[in-house]
N, C-alpha and C positions, 0 to 999 in steps of 0.2 A: 553694758560693761564688756570690754574686750581685753583679754590678757593672754599672756603666754602660758600655755598649759604646763610647760616644763618647769615652772617655778615651784609647783607643789607635787610633782610626780616623782621626785627623788631620782631622776635620771632613768626612769623606766621607759618612757616613751621618747619619740624623736623631738628635737628642738623646733622642728618646723610645723608644730601644731599650734593653732589658735582656737580659742573657745569663746563663745558668746553666752553670757549668763544673765538671768534676770527677766522680769516681766516685759520691760520695754524692748529689750534686745532680741528676745526669743518669741514669746507668744504674740506680742503686738505685731511684729514684722511678719510672722507666719500668717496671721489673720488678715493683715493688709494685702499680702500677696494673693490670698484666696479671694479677697473682695474684688481685686482687679479681674480675676477669672470670672467671678459672678457678673460683674458689670459688662464684661465682654459678651457674655451669652444672653443676658437679660433682654437686650433689644432685639434678639433674633428668636425669642421664645414664643411659641404659639402660632396660630394660623396667619396672623398679621405681623409676624416678626420681620424685621428688616434684614436684608442680605449683607454679607461682608465680602469685600473684594480682597483676595489674597494673592500676592505676587509670589509664586513658588520658586524654589531653587532652580528648577530647569527652565525658568523664564516664562512659563505658562501662567495665565491669569485665571484664577478660580473664583467664581461668584456663587455663593451658597448661603443659605440660612439654616442649614442642618448643623446642630451643635457638635455632633461627633466628628463631622467632616472638618469643621473649623478648628477644633482642638487637635485633630490628627495632623493637620497641615501647618501647625505652628510649633516653634521650639520654645520650651519653657526651661528656665534656669533654676528658679527657686525650688528647693526640695519639697516644701509644703504643698506647692501647687502640683507637683508631680504625684503626690499621694492621691489627690483627687483625680488627676488625669488617668492614673492606672485603674481606678474604679470605673471611670467613663469608658475606657477601652474594653474592660470586661463586660460592662453593660451593653455596649454596642455589638460586640462579637457574639455574645451568648443570647441576648434577648432582643436586640434590634430597635429598642424604643426607650424613651424616658431618660436620655442622656442629659438633655437640658434641665429637666426636673432635678436630677441628681446634683448638678453643679450649683444651681440657684438655691436649692434647699440647704446644701452643705454650707454655702456662703452665708446664708441668713442665720443659721444656727451659730456659726462662728462669730458673726457680728453681735448677736445677742449675748453670746458667751463673754465677749470682750467688755460689754456694758456691765455684766454681772461681776467680772473681775475688777473693774474700776470702782464698783460700789462696795468692794470688800469681801466678796464671796471667794472662798478657796476653790482652786481647780478640782480638788478631790471631791468636794460637795457637788460641784457642777457635773462631773463625770458620773458620779454615783446616781444622781437624780436623772440624768439623761438615759442611763442604762435602764432604770425602772420605767421611765416614760416610753422608751422604745418597746418594751414588752407590752404595755397597755395599748400603745398606738397600733401595734400589729394585730392585737386581738380585736380592736375596733375595726381594723381594716378587713379582717376576715368576715365580720358581720355585714359589711357593705357589699360583698361579692355575691349579689343575689340574682345574677343573670348568667345563663349558659346557652351555648348553641346546641339546639336539640339534635341537629344532624351536621356533623363535621364534613359530610360529603356534599352538603348543599352549597353550590358555587355562588348563588345569589346572596345568601346571608353572609358568606365569607367575604365577598366583594365589598359589601356595605361596611363591614368592620375594618377591612384593610384601607378603604378610602378615607375613613375617619382618622386612622392611625398614621397613614403615610401620605395620602393624596392631597392634604391641604397645602403643601409647600409648592407643588407644581401640578395644578389640577388637570389641565388639558393632557399633559403627558401621562399622568397617573390614570386618568379615565380610559386611556387607550391601552396601557400596558398591564395594569393591575388585574383586569379580568382574564388576560392571557396567563399571567403567573398563577392566579388563583385556580384556574382550570388545570394547569400543570401540577400544582401542589396537591390538589384533590386526587388526581389520577395516580400520582406517585404514591400517595399515602394509602390508596385503596389496593395497591399491588400486594398480593399475598407473599409472605415470607420476606418482605422488604421493609426495613425501617426508613422513615423519611430522612433524606440527607440533602443538604444544599448543593453537594457536588453533583447531584442528578440534574440540576438546572445550570446550564452553561450559557454564557453570553458571548456571542461572536460579533465583534464590532467591525462594520464595513462602512467606510466613508463614502458618502454620496446619498442622494435622495433626501427625504424628510423623515422626521421621527414617526410620522403617521404610516410610514412604510415598514415599521418594525413589526415582526410577526414571530410566532412561536411554532416550532415543528416538533413532531415526535421523532427522536433519533439524534444523531450528532452530525457535525459539519467540520470539514477540514479546509483550510484556506489555501488551496492549491488546485492544479489541474491534473488530469490523468496523464500517463506517459504515452499511451498509444492513441489510435484514432477512435477507439470504442468509447462512447460517452454515457450510454444508458444500458443498464442491465436490470430486468425485472426478475423477481424470484431468484435473487442472487444466492449462490453457494460460495462461501468465502474460505480461503486458506490463508493463514497469516504465518509469516516467517520472520525471524530475527536475524537470519543469515542472508547474504547476497543470493539472489535468484539467478545463479549462473552454473550450468551443468559442466562446462568445459574448462573452467579455470582451475589449474592444479594448485595443490596446497603449497608447493615450493616453486621457485622460479625455474624456468626451463627454456631452452632455445631449440628452434626447429629449422632445418635447412632443406630447401627445395632445389632440385637440380634443374628442373625445367618448368614452364608454365602449366603443363598438363597435370603435374603433381600438385601444384597449388590449387588448381580448379577442382581436382578430385578430392582434395582434403576439405575444401569448403563445402562441397556437396555432401561428403560424409558427415561433416560437422552439423549441417542443417538436418540431415536425416536422423542423427543421434538426438538433437534437440527436439525434433518432431516426435520421435519415439518416446522421449521422456514426458513431453507435454500430453501425449495421448493417454498416459497413465492417470494424469490429473483429470482429463476430460472424461475418462471412464467412471470417475467418482462423481461426475456432474458438476465439477468446480468451474465457475465462470468468472470469478473475481479473485485476484491474487495480490496480496500485500507483502512487500518486502522493502528493506532499506536500500537495495541496489538491484538493477536489472542490466543484463547484457543487451546490446543493441539488437543482436540476432534473435534473442528471446522475445523482445518487444515486437519485432516484425512477424514472427510466427504466431504470437498471441493475437495480433490483429487479424490474421488470416483465420484463426480458429474462434474468433468472436469472444476473446477473453479480455476482460477489463483489467488493466495493469495499473497499480497504485504504488508509487514510490513514497514511503513514509518512514522517516528516520527517527521521529520522536517516540520514545518509549511510552510517554504519557498518552499520546494519541492511539498507539497500538493497543494499550491496555483498555482504553475507553471503548474502542471499536470491538475488541474481543468480548468485553462485558455486555455490550449492546447486542451483538450477534450470537452470543453464547458459543464462541469458538475457542479452541485451544491454540496458544501461541507456540509454534514449533521452532526449536533451535537448529534443526538439521533439515536439509533439503531432501525430504522423502515424501512420497504421497501420503496424505493424512488418512486416518481411519474415519469411519462414518461418524463416530461420536466427537471427533475433533474438528469437523467441518462446521462453520457457522452459517447462519441463515439470515437474510435480510429481504424485506419485501421489495425494496427498490434502491439501487445505487445509481446515482446520476450526477452529471456535471452541469452546473448552472452558472449563469453570469449575473452578477449584481453590479451594475455600473461597469467598471473596468476590472473588477475582481472576479476570478473564476473560483468556484468552490465545489467540493465533492460532498454530496448530501447522502447520508445513510438514513433512509426513511423506514421506520419500523412501526407496525400497528400497536395499539394499546395493549392487546392481550399478551404480547411477547416483549413488552418494553416498559422500562421505568426511567428512561433518560429523555430529557427535553432540551432543546437548544433554542435560545432566543437570538434571532438575527436582528441586531440593533443597527438601524440606518439613521444617519443624520448628516448634515452638511458641515459639521465641525466636530472636533474631538471633545470639546467641552460638553456638548449634548450627549455624545456617546458615553462619556464618563458618568453623566447624570443618570442615563438609562441603566448602566451597570450597577450603580449604587442603589437605584430604586429596586432593581431585581433582587440584589443581596438583602436589602432591608425588608422587602416584602416576604421573602422566603424565611428570613430570621424570625419575623413576627408570626408567621404560620407555624414554624417549629415550636415557638413559645405557646401558641394556642393549643396545639395538639398535646403538648406536655401537660398543661393544666387549663382546662376549658372553663375559665372563670373571667367575669368582667365586672367592672365597677362603674358607677355613674361618672361621666366626664364633664367637661366645661367648668371645672372648679368646684363641683358639687361635693366630691369626695374630700377635698382639702378643708372646705368650710365645715363639713360634718365632723371630721376628725378633730378639728380645732375646738368645736363646740363641746364635744363629748369629753375631750381631755380637760377642758376648763371645769366642767361639771364634776369630773372625777377628782380634780385637785381640791374641790371644796371639802371633801371628806378627809383630807390629810391633816394630821395633827400638827406636824412641824410647820411653822410659818415660813422657814427658810426653804423647805422642800416645796411648799405650796407656791411660793413666788417663782422659783426656778421652773416648776411645772407649767405655770402660766406663760412664762417666756418661751418655753418650748412649744406650747400650743399656738402661740402667736406666729411662730415661724411658718406654719402652714398657710396662713392668710396672705403671705407675700406672693404666692403663685397665682391665685386668681386676680390679685391686684396688678401684677405684671401683664397678665393676659388682657385685662381691660385697658391698661395704659398703652399697650402696643396696638390695640384696635382703635385708639384715638376717640373713645367714647367717654361719656360722663361717668367716671369711676366711682365716685362717692355714692351716687344714687344706686348703682347696680350692686355694690357691696352691701349697702344697708338693706336693699331688697332681699338679697341672698340670706342675710342673717335673720331677717324677719320670717322668711319661708321656712328656714331650718328650725327656728324656735317653735314653729307650729307643727313640726314633725315631718315635713316634706324633705326627707334626706336625699332625694335624687334631683333637687332643684339646682340647675346650673346656668351658665351664661349662654344665651342665644346670640351668636355673633352675626346672624343674618339680620335680625330685627333689633339688635343691640338692647336686649331686655333679658329677663330670666325665663327659663322654660324647663319643663320636666325632662330629664335625660331619657327616661323610658319612652316617652312619646316621640321625642325628636330623634332618638336612635344615636345619641352621643355617648359612646362608651370608651372607657380606657381598659387596657389589658391588665388583669390583676397581677400576674407574675412580674410584668415590667415595673409597675409602680411599687410592688412589694419589695423587690430587690433594689430598686432605686432608693427607697427609704433606708433599707438595711445597709447598703453600701455607703450611702452618704453619712450615716451615723457612725459607721466603722471608721471612715476617713476622719471625721470630726474628732472622735474620741482619741484617735491616734495623734492628731495634731495637738490637742489639748494636753496630752500626757507628756509632751516634749518640754523639758526644762533647760536643756543645754544643747548648743550646736557646736560641734568640734570640726574645725576646718583643717584638713591635711594638705600642706603645700609640697610640691615636688622640689627636690634639691636643684639649685641652679648650677650647672656645670659650664665652665669655660670651654 
């Protein structure tokens, strides 16, 4: 039903408002929009999910099976789908995993809610029962988190977890990069008085070479060359300035007149002597690397003679990063720094990767908590994939150190939650509540079914085997995608991260309850002016 809202608002609101009311116009259309979202992601879910080809606005073609990447590169118009997309964005940014789980689970709950509405159940009854089911579901979920990493500093155990969580989409690339990122994350987390931050791992993309040339270094990198002829400094003492490094430029404009050539030559010699005297003050402090946004040509020439590395850096972000790495103070005025304002770096050097020259600030672990990933590939699409992989891996590590809990993977957790919810519903007195509770429990079974369907194996046999094992009390029995059978997750090492799944269930239910509580859509149209 669509009508003009101004018919019954007694002239309070604008005439350009339209409203949609009723089950068919509001809830059904909202649920259908979310079903399209679920169908879009379902075929890409799991280790055998198919990839999507997306033609982006800038003309680039993106091929990926990552749910969050697919959704972030598409434009959605329907407001109901945007509710789920906002939850996916939070899930991806904060936790780094289970974005596809969130979309599929929310879509399945809405589909079963529509069936309940068509059978005559009121939306208030459905929402109230779903809220109760959520509390029971999350309590069951906590009982399944029976595995923890004994030592978060163990790189080997961390690599195995990250490869299961991230590496199944691009295995060769992940096997090369994830050990490097795991090593960097463990070292950053072990630094005293430093909390782990994703900003401490930076990706530098350099076109050329292959992805197997990608490597991680301790320190930071700047994509440019030095100004002078000096290219390598060991045991560097660094002075950083935000003002131009020029001793002779006056603050105001001035003109000088020379009567004869000897005056001009004498002035030049005095100018060089003055610059030499000023730079000797820096040399007396032991400074051999100077960073500033601008240098005079004469200064660069004298710095080359005195073996001082000159770096022209105008980016404030780069200057702050180098200052944090070298523990130096950024000076606003051109004065010799004090001893505590001078930064230190083990090695500052200029290297060439392909045709790109870069400045590398290499710092040892004891004085450093910043790592840089030098991403190499022969096309921008692979470079972007490496950058996403690094971000996703570091996000998952941040989730693990926040709450060191894991649950059985391969569909084992979903089947066990469904079984326990159904057994709990048998004790409910209200038949209406019991029926809605069972429908909610059945929503969890869609996830292992989609995993099996995407792997192109015999789904009905695997699902029945899983149910039989779980009835016998083997709550960690999941799908073995190598042999296309069932196996114990504890023995095979197939684990899901507790926090990711926990918040995926919570966020999906919040989105679903928000959509089910909408009974009216009001559309505001802009006035058309000639």
